[in-house]
PyMOL Python script that loads the backbone (N, CA, C, O; Angstrom):
from pymol import cmd

cmd.read_pdbstr("""\
ATOM      1  N   MET A   1      11.759  14.639   0.573  1.00  0.00           N
ATOM      2  CA  MET A   1      10.443  14.411   0.579  1.00  0.00           C
ATOM      3  C   MET A   1      10.141  13.118  -0.354  1.00  0.00           C
ATOM      4  O   MET A   1       9.566  12.100   0.031  1.00  0.00           O
ATOM      5  N   THR A   2      10.621  13.350  -1.600  1.00  0.00           N
ATOM      6  CA  THR A   2      10.398  12.050  -2.501  1.00  0.00           C
ATOM      7  C   THR A   2      10.585  10.753  -1.869  1.00  0.00           C
ATOM      8  O   THR A   2       9.768   9.835  -1.940  1.00  0.00           O
ATOM      9  N   GLY A   3      11.844  10.710  -1.166  1.00  0.00           N
ATOM     10  CA  GLY A   3      12.236   9.376  -0.612  1.00  0.00           C
ATOM     11  C   GLY A   3      11.224   8.888   0.498  1.00  0.00           C
ATOM     12  O   GLY A   3      11.112   7.690   0.760  1.00  0.00           O
ATOM     13  N   LEU A   4      10.526   9.823   1.110  1.00  0.00           N
ATOM     14  CA  LEU A   4       9.494   9.432   2.216  1.00  0.00           C
ATOM     15  C   LEU A   4       8.380   9.062   1.594  1.00  0.00           C
ATOM     16  O   LEU A   4       7.856   8.034   2.023  1.00  0.00           O
ATOM     17  N   VAL A   5       7.823   9.656   0.625  1.00  0.00           N
ATOM     18  CA  VAL A   5       6.721   9.252  -0.124  1.00  0.00           C
ATOM     19  C   VAL A   5       6.826   7.949  -0.664  1.00  0.00           C
ATOM     20  O   VAL A   5       5.955   7.095  -0.497  1.00  0.00           O
ATOM     21  N   GLY A   6       8.015   7.744  -1.399  1.00  0.00           N
ATOM     22  CA  GLY A   6       8.296   6.314  -2.109  1.00  0.00           C
ATOM     23  C   GLY A   6       8.384   5.212  -0.955  1.00  0.00           C
ATOM     24  O   GLY A   6       7.952   4.073  -1.137  1.00  0.00           O
ATOM     25  N   PHE A   7       8.927   5.594   0.155  1.00  0.00           N
ATOM     26  CA  PHE A   7       8.995   4.619   1.458  1.00  0.00           C
ATOM     27  C   PHE A   7       7.664   4.331   1.876  1.00  0.00           C
ATOM     28  O   PHE A   7       7.385   3.146   2.063  1.00  0.00           O
ATOM     29  N   GLY A   8       6.765   5.229   2.063  1.00  0.00           N
ATOM     30  CA  GLY A   8       5.394   5.051   2.330  1.00  0.00           C
ATOM     31  C   GLY A   8       4.582   4.096   1.567  1.00  0.00           C
ATOM     32  O   GLY A   8       3.831   3.201   1.953  1.00  0.00           O
ATOM     33  N   GLY A   9       4.999   4.608   0.071  1.00  0.00           N
ATOM     34  CA  GLY A   9       4.307   3.489  -1.108  1.00  0.00           C
ATOM     35  C   GLY A   9       4.802   2.194  -0.822  1.00  0.00           C
ATOM     36  O   GLY A   9       4.023   1.242  -0.850  1.00  0.00           O
ATOM     37  N   GLY A  10       5.931   2.046  -0.566  1.00  0.00           N
ATOM     38  CA  GLY A  10       6.613   0.646  -0.459  1.00  0.00           C
ATOM     39  C   GLY A  10       5.994  -0.076   0.544  1.00  0.00           C
ATOM     40  O   GLY A  10       5.710  -1.254   0.328  1.00  0.00           O
ATOM     41  N   ILE A  11       5.700   0.521   1.774  1.00  0.00           N
ATOM     42  CA  ILE A  11       5.233  -0.079   2.729  1.00  0.00           C
ATOM     43  C   ILE A  11       4.056  -0.536   2.642  1.00  0.00           C
ATOM     44  O   ILE A  11       3.732  -1.672   2.987  1.00  0.00           O
ATOM     45  N   GLY A  12       3.137   0.514   2.061  1.00  0.00           N
ATOM     46  CA  GLY A  12       1.611   0.363   1.880  1.00  0.00           C
ATOM     47  C   GLY A  12       1.274  -0.783   0.694  1.00  0.00           C
ATOM     48  O   GLY A  12       0.373  -1.622   0.723  1.00  0.00           O
ATOM     49  N   GLY A  13       2.321  -0.548  -0.403  1.00  0.00           N
ATOM     50  CA  GLY A  13       1.822  -1.306  -1.667  1.00  0.00           C
ATOM     51  C   GLY A  13       2.331  -2.609  -1.663  1.00  0.00           C
ATOM     52  O   GLY A  13       1.745  -3.536  -2.223  1.00  0.00           O
ATOM     53  N   PHE A  14       3.655  -2.763  -0.915  1.00  0.00           N
ATOM     54  CA  PHE A  14       4.436  -4.149  -1.269  1.00  0.00           C
ATOM     55  C   PHE A  14       4.291  -4.916   0.182  1.00  0.00           C
ATOM     56  O   PHE A  14       3.744  -6.011   0.316  1.00  0.00           O
ATOM     57  N   TYR A  15       4.837  -4.196   1.167  1.00  0.00           N
ATOM     58  CA  TYR A  15       5.124  -4.902   2.558  1.00  0.00           C
ATOM     59  C   TYR A  15       3.772  -5.284   3.190  1.00  0.00           C
ATOM     60  O   TYR A  15       3.607  -6.394   3.695  1.00  0.00           O
ATOM     61  N   LEU A  16       2.878  -4.415   3.155  1.00  0.00           N
ATOM     62  CA  LEU A  16       1.444  -4.722   3.832  1.00  0.00           C
ATOM     63  C   LEU A  16       0.781  -5.808   3.232  1.00  0.00           C
ATOM     64  O   LEU A  16       0.113  -6.568   3.933  1.00  0.00           O
ATOM     65  N   ALA A  17       0.887  -5.976   1.994  1.00  0.00           N
ATOM     66  CA  ALA A  17       0.047  -6.906   1.100  1.00  0.00           C
ATOM     67  C   ALA A  17       0.764  -8.277   1.455  1.00  0.00           C
ATOM     68  O   ALA A  17       0.103  -9.237   1.851  1.00  0.00           O
ATOM     69  N   SER A  18       2.175  -8.333   1.293  1.00  0.00           N
ATOM     70  CA  SER A  18       2.749  -9.512   1.382  1.00  0.00           C
ATOM     71  C   SER A  18       2.832  -9.990   2.749  1.00  0.00           C
ATOM     72  O   SER A  18       2.823 -11.207   2.932  1.00  0.00           O
ATOM     73  N   SER A  19       2.915  -9.177   3.754  1.00  0.00           N
ATOM     74  CA  SER A  19       2.974  -9.616   5.212  1.00  0.00           C
ATOM     75  C   SER A  19       1.293 -10.080   5.639  1.00  0.00           C
ATOM     76  O   SER A  19       1.025 -11.063   6.330  1.00  0.00           O
ATOM     77  N   LEU A  20       0.383  -9.228   5.113  1.00  0.00           N
ATOM     78  CA  LEU A  20      -0.964  -9.793   5.424  1.00  0.00           C
ATOM     79  C   LEU A  20      -1.311 -11.130   4.747  1.00  0.00           C
ATOM     80  O   LEU A  20      -2.137 -11.902   5.233  1.00  0.00           O
ATOM     81  N   GLY A  21      -0.659 -11.366   3.632  1.00  0.00           N
ATOM     82  CA  GLY A  21      -0.911 -12.711   2.640  1.00  0.00           C
ATOM     83  C   GLY A  21      -0.125 -13.628   3.603  1.00  0.00           C
ATOM     84  O   GLY A  21      -0.790 -14.559   4.058  1.00  0.00           O
ATOM     85  N   ALA A  22       1.079 -13.551   3.976  1.00  0.00           N
ATOM     86  CA  ALA A  22       1.767 -14.617   4.830  1.00  0.00           C
ATOM     87  C   ALA A  22       0.976 -14.757   6.134  1.00  0.00           C
ATOM     88  O   ALA A  22       0.742 -15.911   6.492  1.00  0.00           O
ATOM     89  N   ILE A  23       0.577 -13.855   6.818  1.00  0.00           N
ATOM     90  CA  ILE A  23      -0.222 -14.308   7.997  1.00  0.00           C
ATOM     91  C   ILE A  23      -1.590 -14.960   7.590  1.00  0.00           C
ATOM     92  O   ILE A  23      -2.023 -15.907   8.248  1.00  0.00           O
ATOM     93  N   LYS A  24      -2.175 -14.535   6.667  1.00  0.00           N
ATOM     94  CA  LYS A  24      -3.501 -15.171   6.335  1.00  0.00           C
ATOM     95  C   LYS A  24      -3.045 -16.581   5.940  1.00  0.00           C
ATOM     96  O   LYS A  24      -3.896 -17.430   6.204  1.00  0.00           O
ATOM     97  N   LYS A  25      -2.000 -17.018   5.417  1.00  0.00           N
ATOM     98  CA  LYS A  25      -1.749 -18.303   4.935  1.00  0.00           C
ATOM     99  C   LYS A  25      -1.355 -19.243   6.240  1.00  0.00           C
ATOM    100  O   LYS A  25      -1.629 -20.436   6.365  1.00  0.00           O
ATOM    101  N   ALA A  26      -0.654 -18.420   7.161  1.00  0.00           N
ATOM    102  CA  ALA A  26      -0.251 -19.147   8.258  1.00  0.00           C
ATOM    103  C   ALA A  26      -1.426 -19.474   9.145  1.00  0.00           C
ATOM    104  O   ALA A  26      -1.558 -20.577   9.677  1.00  0.00           O
ATOM    105  N   MET A  27      -2.320 -18.420   9.292  1.00  0.00           N
ATOM    106  CA  MET A  27      -3.199 -18.496  10.459  1.00  0.00           C
ATOM    107  C   MET A  27      -4.781 -18.724   9.996  1.00  0.00           C
ATOM    108  O   MET A  27      -5.713 -19.042  10.736  1.00  0.00           O
ATOM    109  N   GLY A  28      -4.821 -18.486   8.650  1.00  0.00           N
ATOM    110  CA  GLY A  28      -6.292 -18.683   8.121  1.00  0.00           C
ATOM    111  C   GLY A  28      -7.111 -17.238   8.185  1.00  0.00           C
ATOM    112  O   GLY A  28      -8.224 -17.114   7.672  1.00  0.00           O
ATOM    113  N   THR A  29      -6.509 -16.293   8.792  1.00  0.00           N
ATOM    114  CA  THR A  29      -7.268 -14.962   8.774  1.00  0.00           C
ATOM    115  C   THR A  29      -6.262 -13.833   8.740  1.00  0.00           C
ATOM    116  O   THR A  29      -5.135 -14.004   9.206  1.00  0.00           O
ATOM    117  N   ALA A  30      -6.641 -12.662   8.192  1.00  0.00           N
ATOM    118  CA  ALA A  30      -5.698 -11.523   8.102  1.00  0.00           C
ATOM    119  C   ALA A  30      -5.834 -10.667   9.456  1.00  0.00           C
ATOM    120  O   ALA A  30      -5.133  -9.658   9.524  1.00  0.00           O
ATOM    121  N   ALA A  31      -6.632 -10.963  10.485  1.00  0.00           N
ATOM    122  CA  ALA A  31      -7.001 -10.128  11.323  1.00  0.00           C
ATOM    123  C   ALA A  31      -5.701  -9.924  12.321  1.00  0.00           C
ATOM    124  O   ALA A  31      -5.558  -8.816  12.839  1.00  0.00           O
ATOM    125  N   PRO A  32      -4.848 -10.871  12.571  1.00  0.00           N
ATOM    126  CA  PRO A  32      -3.598 -10.570  13.412  1.00  0.00           C
ATOM    127  C   PRO A  32      -2.888  -9.580  12.654  1.00  0.00           C
ATOM    128  O   PRO A  32      -2.485  -8.558  13.209  1.00  0.00           O
ATOM    129  N   GLY A  33      -2.701  -9.796  11.434  1.00  0.00           N
ATOM    130  CA  GLY A  33      -1.886  -8.847  10.553  1.00  0.00           C
ATOM    131  C   GLY A  33      -2.471  -7.368  10.914  1.00  0.00           C
ATOM    132  O   GLY A  33      -1.760  -6.509  11.436  1.00  0.00           O
ATOM    133  N   TYR A  34      -3.800  -7.168  10.591  1.00  0.00           N
ATOM    134  CA  TYR A  34      -4.295  -5.758  10.779  1.00  0.00           C
ATOM    135  C   TYR A  34      -4.000  -5.327  12.181  1.00  0.00           C
ATOM    136  O   TYR A  34      -3.627  -4.164  12.341  1.00  0.00           O
ATOM    137  N   LEU A  35      -4.116  -6.088  13.181  1.00  0.00           N
ATOM    138  CA  LEU A  35      -3.856  -5.813  14.571  1.00  0.00           C
ATOM    139  C   LEU A  35      -2.353  -5.339  14.823  1.00  0.00           C
ATOM    140  O   LEU A  35      -2.071  -4.410  15.580  1.00  0.00           O
ATOM    141  N   ILE A  36      -1.622  -5.922  14.258  1.00  0.00           N
ATOM    142  CA  ILE A  36      -0.186  -5.642  14.320  1.00  0.00           C
ATOM    143  C   ILE A  36       0.178  -4.262  13.617  1.00  0.00           C
ATOM    144  O   ILE A  36       0.871  -3.407  14.169  1.00  0.00           O
ATOM    145  N   PHE A  37      -0.338  -4.136  12.393  1.00  0.00           N
ATOM    146  CA  PHE A  37      -0.072  -2.893  11.753  1.00  0.00           C
ATOM    147  C   PHE A  37      -0.947  -1.675  12.321  1.00  0.00           C
ATOM    148  O   PHE A  37      -0.610  -0.501  12.169  1.00  0.00           O
ATOM    149  N   ALA A  38      -2.032  -2.057  12.947  1.00  0.00           N
ATOM    150  CA  ALA A  38      -2.725  -0.706  13.895  1.00  0.00           C
ATOM    151  C   ALA A  38      -1.783  -0.405  15.059  1.00  0.00           C
ATOM    152  O   ALA A  38      -1.552   0.744  15.437  1.00  0.00           O
ATOM    153  N   ALA A  39      -1.237  -1.534  15.623  1.00  0.00           N
ATOM    154  CA  ALA A  39      -0.327  -1.262  16.942  1.00  0.00           C
ATOM    155  C   ALA A  39       0.767  -0.443  16.414  1.00  0.00           C
ATOM    156  O   ALA A  39       1.167   0.534  17.047  1.00  0.00           O
ATOM    157  N   LEU A  40       1.320  -0.819  15.181  1.00  0.00           N
ATOM    158  CA  LEU A  40       2.639   0.010  14.876  1.00  0.00           C
ATOM    159  C   LEU A  40       2.166   1.526  14.550  1.00  0.00           C
ATOM    160  O   LEU A  40       2.858   2.519  14.774  1.00  0.00           O
ATOM    161  N   ALA A  41       0.979   1.532  14.032  1.00  0.00           N
ATOM    162  CA  ALA A  41       0.579   2.972  13.700  1.00  0.00           C
ATOM    163  C   ALA A  41       0.368   3.831  15.020  1.00  0.00           C
ATOM    164  O   ALA A  41       0.527   5.050  15.082  1.00  0.00           O
ATOM    165  N   VAL A  42      -0.049   2.933  16.153  1.00  0.00           N
ATOM    166  CA  VAL A  42      -0.205   3.827  17.469  1.00  0.00           C
ATOM    167  C   VAL A  42       1.183   4.049  18.137  1.00  0.00           C
ATOM    168  O   VAL A  42       1.467   5.058  18.783  1.00  0.00           O
ATOM    169  N   ILE A  43       1.873   3.178  17.951  1.00  0.00           N
ATOM    170  CA  ILE A  43       3.280   3.480  18.414  1.00  0.00           C
ATOM    171  C   ILE A  43       3.987   4.539  17.634  1.00  0.00           C
ATOM    172  O   ILE A  43       4.654   5.332  18.299  1.00  0.00           O
ATOM    173  N   ALA A  44       3.955   4.699  16.246  1.00  0.00           N
ATOM    174  CA  ALA A  44       4.345   5.778  15.576  1.00  0.00           C
ATOM    175  C   ALA A  44       3.612   7.136  16.137  1.00  0.00           C
ATOM    176  O   ALA A  44       4.281   8.077  16.565  1.00  0.00           O
ATOM    177  N   LEU A  45       2.444   7.149  16.105  1.00  0.00           N
ATOM    178  CA  LEU A  45       1.602   8.335  16.443  1.00  0.00           C
ATOM    179  C   LEU A  45       1.993   8.743  17.787  1.00  0.00           C
ATOM    180  O   LEU A  45       2.136   9.957  17.933  1.00  0.00           O
ATOM    181  N   LEU A  46       2.187   8.039  18.746  1.00  0.00           N
ATOM    182  CA  LEU A  46       2.833   8.205  20.144  1.00  0.00           C
ATOM    183  C   LEU A  46       4.333   8.799  20.064  1.00  0.00           C
ATOM    184  O   LEU A  46       4.659   9.750  20.775  1.00  0.00           O
ATOM    185  N   GLY A  47       5.192   8.212  19.198  1.00  0.00           N
ATOM    186  CA  GLY A  47       6.439   8.724  19.185  1.00  0.00           C
ATOM    187  C   GLY A  47       6.475  10.263  18.518  1.00  0.00           C
ATOM    188  O   GLY A  47       7.139  11.218  18.920  1.00  0.00           O
ATOM    189  N   LEU A  48       5.627  10.215  17.463  1.00  0.00           N
ATOM    190  CA  LEU A  48       5.625  11.712  16.887  1.00  0.00           C
ATOM    191  C   LEU A  48       4.949  12.728  17.726  1.00  0.00           C
ATOM    192  O   LEU A  48       5.274  13.909  17.603  1.00  0.00           O
ATOM    193  N   THR A  49       4.009  12.355  18.595  1.00  0.00           N
ATOM    194  CA  THR A  49       3.477  13.199  19.602  1.00  0.00           C
ATOM    195  C   THR A  49       4.542  13.558  20.559  1.00  0.00           C
ATOM    196  O   THR A  49       4.641  14.690  21.033  1.00  0.00           O
ATOM    197  N   SER A  50       5.321  12.602  20.832  1.00  0.00           N
ATOM    198  CA  SER A  50       6.282  12.889  22.072  1.00  0.00           C
ATOM    199  C   SER A  50       7.482  13.822  21.553  1.00  0.00           C
ATOM    200  O   SER A  50       8.146  14.459  22.371  1.00  0.00           O
ATOM    201  N   VAL A  51       7.704  13.878  20.400  1.00  0.00           N
ATOM    202  CA  VAL A  51       8.772  14.871  19.796  1.00  0.00           C
ATOM    203  C   VAL A  51       8.219  15.978  19.074  1.00  0.00           C
ATOM    204  O   VAL A  51       8.935  16.667  18.347  1.00  0.00           O
ATOM    205  N   LYS A  52       6.944  16.207  19.228  1.00  0.00           N
ATOM    206  CA  LYS A  52       6.256  17.354  18.524  1.00  0.00           C
ATOM    207  C   LYS A  52       6.705  18.795  19.228  1.00  0.00           C
ATOM    208  O   LYS A  52       7.047  19.780  18.575  1.00  0.00           O
ATOM    209  N   LYS A  53       6.654  18.748  20.399  1.00  0.00           N
ATOM    210  CA  LYS A  53       6.999  19.907  21.179  1.00  0.00           C
ATOM    211  C   LYS A  53       8.720  20.400  20.913  1.00  0.00           C
ATOM    212  O   LYS A  53       9.112  21.566  20.872  1.00  0.00           O
ATOM    213  N   ARG A  54       9.411  19.391  20.785  1.00  0.00           N
ATOM    214  CA  ARG A  54      10.834  19.690  20.461  1.00  0.00           C
ATOM    215  C   ARG A  54      10.976  20.269  19.132  1.00  0.00           C
ATOM    216  O   ARG A  54      11.687  21.233  18.847  1.00  0.00           O
ATOM    217  N   TRP A  55      10.206  19.568  18.310  1.00  0.00           N
ATOM    218  CA  TRP A  55      10.435  20.049  16.749  1.00  0.00           C
ATOM    219  C   TRP A  55       9.947  21.425  16.620  1.00  0.00           C
ATOM    220  O   TRP A  55      10.581  22.161  15.863  1.00  0.00           O
ATOM    221  N   ARG A  56       8.790  21.956  17.316  1.00  0.00           N
ATOM    222  CA  ARG A  56       8.199  23.077  17.317  1.00  0.00           C
ATOM    223  C   ARG A  56       9.136  24.168  17.698  1.00  0.00           C
ATOM    224  O   ARG A  56       9.242  25.204  17.042  1.00  0.00           O
ATOM    225  N   THR A  57       9.934  23.860  18.970  1.00  0.00           N
ATOM    226  CA  THR A  57      10.729  24.832  19.713  1.00  0.00           C
ATOM    227  C   THR A  57      12.006  24.977  18.908  1.00  0.00           C
ATOM    228  O   THR A  57      12.510  26.099  18.876  1.00  0.00           O
ATOM    229  N   THR A  58      12.606  23.962  18.239  1.00  0.00           N
ATOM    230  CA  THR A  58      13.722  24.178  17.485  1.00  0.00           C
ATOM    231  C   THR A  58      13.625  24.632  16.234  1.00  0.00           C
ATOM    232  O   THR A  58      14.175  25.702  15.972  1.00  0.00           O
ATOM    233  N   TRP A  59      12.890  23.899  15.183  1.00  0.00           N
ATOM    234  CA  TRP A  59      12.705  24.354  13.953  1.00  0.00           C
ATOM    235  C   TRP A  59      11.843  25.431  13.876  1.00  0.00           C
ATOM    236  O   TRP A  59      12.151  26.399  13.180  1.00  0.00           O
ATOM    237  N   GLY A  60      10.661  25.393  14.579  1.00  0.00           N
ATOM    238  CA  GLY A  60       9.777  26.603  14.589  1.00  0.00           C
ATOM    239  C   GLY A  60      10.376  27.963  14.952  1.00  0.00           C
ATOM    240  O   GLY A  60      10.073  29.018  14.394  1.00  0.00           O
ATOM    241  N   ALA A  61      11.246  27.826  15.934  1.00  0.00           N
ATOM    242  CA  ALA A  61      11.883  29.089  16.494  1.00  0.00           C
ATOM    243  C   ALA A  61      12.655  29.689  15.517  1.00  0.00           C
ATOM    244  O   ALA A  61      12.670  30.918  15.450  1.00  0.00           O
ATOM    245  N   ALA A  62      13.346  28.966  14.692  1.00  0.00           N
ATOM    246  CA  ALA A  62      14.248  29.670  13.652  1.00  0.00           C
ATOM    247  C   ALA A  62      13.447  30.339  12.591  1.00  0.00           C
ATOM    248  O   ALA A  62      13.974  31.244  11.944  1.00  0.00           O
ATOM    249  N   LEU A  63      12.151  29.957  12.342  1.00  0.00           N
ATOM    250  CA  LEU A  63      11.319  30.473  11.150  1.00  0.00           C
ATOM    251  C   LEU A  63      10.290  31.673  11.612  1.00  0.00           C
ATOM    252  O   LEU A  63       9.471  32.252  10.898  1.00  0.00           O
ATOM    253  N   GLN A  64      10.591  31.901  13.138  1.00  0.00           N
ATOM    254  CA  GLN A  64       9.505  32.954  13.587  1.00  0.00           C
ATOM    255  C   GLN A  64       9.748  34.229  12.948  1.00  0.00           C
ATOM    256  O   GLN A  64       8.814  34.985  12.681  1.00  0.00           O
ATOM    257  N   GLY A  65      11.120  34.545  12.652  1.00  0.00           N
ATOM    258  CA  GLY A  65      11.187  36.045  12.028  1.00  0.00           C
ATOM    259  C   GLY A  65      11.304  35.834  10.464  1.00  0.00           C
ATOM    260  O   GLY A  65      11.757  36.770   9.806  1.00  0.00           O
ATOM    261  N   ALA A  66      10.958  34.771   9.881  1.00  0.00           N
ATOM    262  CA  ALA A  66      10.877  34.625   8.412  1.00  0.00           C
ATOM    263  C   ALA A  66       9.641  35.266   7.735  1.00  0.00           C
ATOM    264  O   ALA A  66       8.546  35.133   8.282  1.00  0.00           O
ATOM    265  N   ARG A  67       9.731  35.819   6.806  1.00  0.00           N
ATOM    266  CA  ARG A  67       8.560  36.530   6.174  1.00  0.00           C
ATOM    267  C   ARG A  67       8.422  35.668   4.843  1.00  0.00           C
ATOM    268  O   ARG A  67       9.202  35.808   3.901  1.00  0.00           O
ATOM    269  N   ILE A  68       7.356  34.758   4.845  1.00  0.00           N
ATOM    270  CA  ILE A  68       7.046  33.979   3.591  1.00  0.00           C
ATOM    271  C   ILE A  68       5.767  34.319   3.034  1.00  0.00           C
ATOM    272  O   ILE A  68       5.374  33.765   2.008  1.00  0.00           O
TER     273      ILE A  68
END
""", "prot")
cmd.dss("prot")
cmd.show_as("cartoon", "prot")
cmd.util.cbc("prot")
cmd.orient("prot")
């Protein structure tokens, strides 16, 4: 889990800022960069939504009898 959190911080803290800066320098505005990242977020949401049922039937089924 720590690796995923670090990865998310790296994307948001370093890559997002540097890519938006490069796009703004090249095009004069950062709007296309925001649109690209918004499109990537929608693609990620669709991907997670498509595998959600499989995750729940495979991982969740193993935990049905667990008493936590």
